[in-house]
C-alpha positions as CSV (number, residue, x, y, z in Angstrom):
1,M,93.2,152.6,110.2
2,P,95.9,149.9,110.7
3,T,96.2,146.9,108.4
4,S,98.9,144.9,110.1
5,F,98.0,143.2,113.2
6,E,100.3,141.7,115.7
7,V,98.4,138.4,116.9
8,V,99.5,136.2,119.7
9,H,98.0,132.8,118.8
10,N,96.5,130.1,120.8
11,C,99.8,128.2,120.5
12,G,101.7,131.1,122.1
13,H,103.5,132.2,118.8
14,T,103.4,135.8,118.0
15,V,102.7,136.6,114.1
16,I,102.2,139.9,112.3
17,H,99.2,139.5,110.0
18,D,98.6,141.7,106.9
19,L,95.0,142.1,106.9
20,S,94.8,144.8,104.2
21,N,92.7,142.5,102.2
22,R,89.9,142.8,104.4
23,S,87.4,145.6,104.8
24,A,88.7,148.1,107.5
25,D,85.7,147.4,109.8
26,R,86.6,143.6,109.8
27,R,90.0,143.8,110.5
28,A,90.1,143.8,114.3
29,S,87.5,141.3,114.9
30,F,89.5,138.9,112.4
31,A,92.6,139.6,114.5
32,R,90.6,138.5,117.7
33,W,89.3,135.2,115.8
34,L,92.9,134.5,114.7
35,A,94.3,134.8,118.2
36,G,91.8,131.9,119.3
37,R,93.6,129.8,116.7
38,D,97.1,128.1,116.3
39,C,99.5,129.9,114.2
40,T,99.8,128.6,110.5
41,D,103.1,126.4,111.2
42,C,101.4,124.8,114.3
43,W,98.1,124.2,112.7
44,K,100.2,122.6,109.6
45,A,102.3,120.5,112.1
46,A,99.1,119.2,114.0
47,R,97.4,118.4,110.6
48,D,100.4,116.5,109.3
49,A,100.7,114.6,112.6
50,D,97.2,113.8,112.4
51,T,97.4,112.5,108.7
52,Q,100.5,110.4,109.9
53,S,98.5,108.9,112.7
54,K,95.6,108.1,110.3
55,E,98.1,106.4,108.0
56,E,99.4,104.3,110.8
57,W,95.9,103.3,112.0
58,L,95.1,102.4,108.4
59,A,98.2,100.6,107.9
60,A,97.5,98.4,111.2
61,K,94.1,97.9,110.1
62,R,95.0,96.6,106.8
63,A,97.6,94.3,108.3
64,A,95.1,92.8,110.7
65,E,92.7,92.4,107.9
66,Q,95.2,90.8,105.7
67,E,96.4,88.4,108.5
68,A,92.8,87.4,109.0
69,A,92.1,86.8,105.4
70,A,95.3,84.7,105.1
71,A,94.4,82.6,108.0
72,W,91.0,82.4,106.6
73,A,92.1,81.3,103.0
74,K,94.4,78.6,104.6
75,Q,91.8,77.2,107.0
76,F,89.2,76.7,104.1
77,D,91.8,75.7,101.4
78,M,91.4,78.8,99.2
79,P,93.9,78.9,96.2
80,Q,96.3,81.7,95.8
81,L,95.0,84.6,93.9
82,E,96.6,85.6,90.6
83,G,97.2,89.1,89.3
84,P,99.4,92.1,89.5
85,E,101.5,92.2,92.9
86,K,99.8,95.1,94.4
87,A,96.3,93.5,93.7
88,L,96.9,90.3,95.5
89,D,96.4,91.5,99.2
90,W,93.6,93.5,98.3
91,G,91.9,90.8,96.3
92,E,92.5,88.3,99.2
93,R,90.8,90.8,101.7
94,S,88.0,91.4,99.4
95,R,87.4,87.8,98.9
96,H,87.5,87.0,102.7
97,Q,85.1,89.8,103.4
98,L,82.5,88.8,100.5
99,M,82.7,85.2,101.7
100,L,82.0,86.2,105.2
101,S,79.3,88.3,104.2
102,A,77.8,85.5,102.1
103,H,77.8,83.0,104.7
104,T,76.1,85.3,107.2
105,A,73.4,86.2,104.5
106,L,72.8,82.6,103.2
107,V,73.8,80.2,106.1
108,V,73.5,82.1,109.3
109,E,70.5,84.5,108.3
110,G,69.2,82.3,105.5
111,S,67.9,78.9,104.8
112,W,71.2,77.3,103.2
113,D,72.7,74.2,104.9
114,E,76.3,73.4,105.0
115,A,76.0,71.1,101.8
116,D,74.8,74.3,99.8
117,W,77.5,76.2,101.2
118,A,80.1,73.7,100.4
119,E,78.9,73.9,96.7
120,L,79.5,77.8,96.7
121,E,82.8,77.4,98.3
122,D,83.8,74.9,95.6
123,K,82.9,77.8,93.0
124,A,84.6,80.4,94.9
125,R,87.8,78.3,94.6
126,L,87.8,78.4,90.9
127,I,87.9,82.2,90.8
128,T,91.7,83.0,91.3
129,R,91.7,86.5,89.5
130,A,92.3,89.0,92.5
131,G,90.9,91.8,90.1
132,W,87.4,89.9,90.1
133,W,87.2,89.8,93.8
134,I,88.1,93.5,94.2
135,D,85.5,94.3,91.6
136,Q,83.0,92.6,93.8
137,R,84.1,94.2,97.1
138,D,80.8,96.2,97.4
139,A,78.4,93.4,96.3
140,E,75.9,92.0,98.8
141,G,76.9,88.6,100.3
142,S,73.4,87.2,99.1
143,D,74.6,88.0,95.4
144,L,77.5,85.9,95.5
145,L,76.2,82.6,93.9
146,E,74.9,84.7,91.0
147,L,78.3,86.6,90.6
148,L,80.3,83.4,90.8
149,D,78.1,81.9,88.0
150,A,78.7,85.0,85.9
151,A,82.5,84.9,86.1
152,G,84.2,84.6,82.9
153,E,86.9,82.1,81.8
154,D,89.6,85.1,82.4
155,D,88.5,85.2,86.1
156,R,89.4,81.6,86.6
157,G,92.9,80.7,87.2
158,T,95.5,79.1,85.3
159,E,95.9,76.3,87.9
160,N,92.0,75.5,87.3
161,P,91.9,71.7,86.8
162,F,88.4,72.0,85.0
163,R,89.9,74.0,81.8
């Protein structure tokens, strides 16, 4: 009974496979199954290319989100966040997303008016620790006022005029 099979893969490459670790009655059917697949090298190359395209897509998505968050922060006079360099962009995106979610929940779909919203924005401006915004990234927008009220002194920036 043969244990090695010469398989012409779907990608066109021919590979000799040692199938001695499979039972004799399953070797031929496994060799046919392998023939319907790319060889290992082609499979890895396709997987790596797919990973690369996902990474490029994610980088482009993050860049667009960052651009939108920065424009929003400038438009609504939000302060610069503080913290480790690698947390600043993430914190800015998290703040932007949570503030948009809160505006939708409280003003657009809720009963708040612009004066209520302006008070919340003022409270949000006091929280300048990027990590606080990152920690709240999964919160519901309707909970933002309570979260802002619960924020500690450590979450308020060094530039806070009310210290």
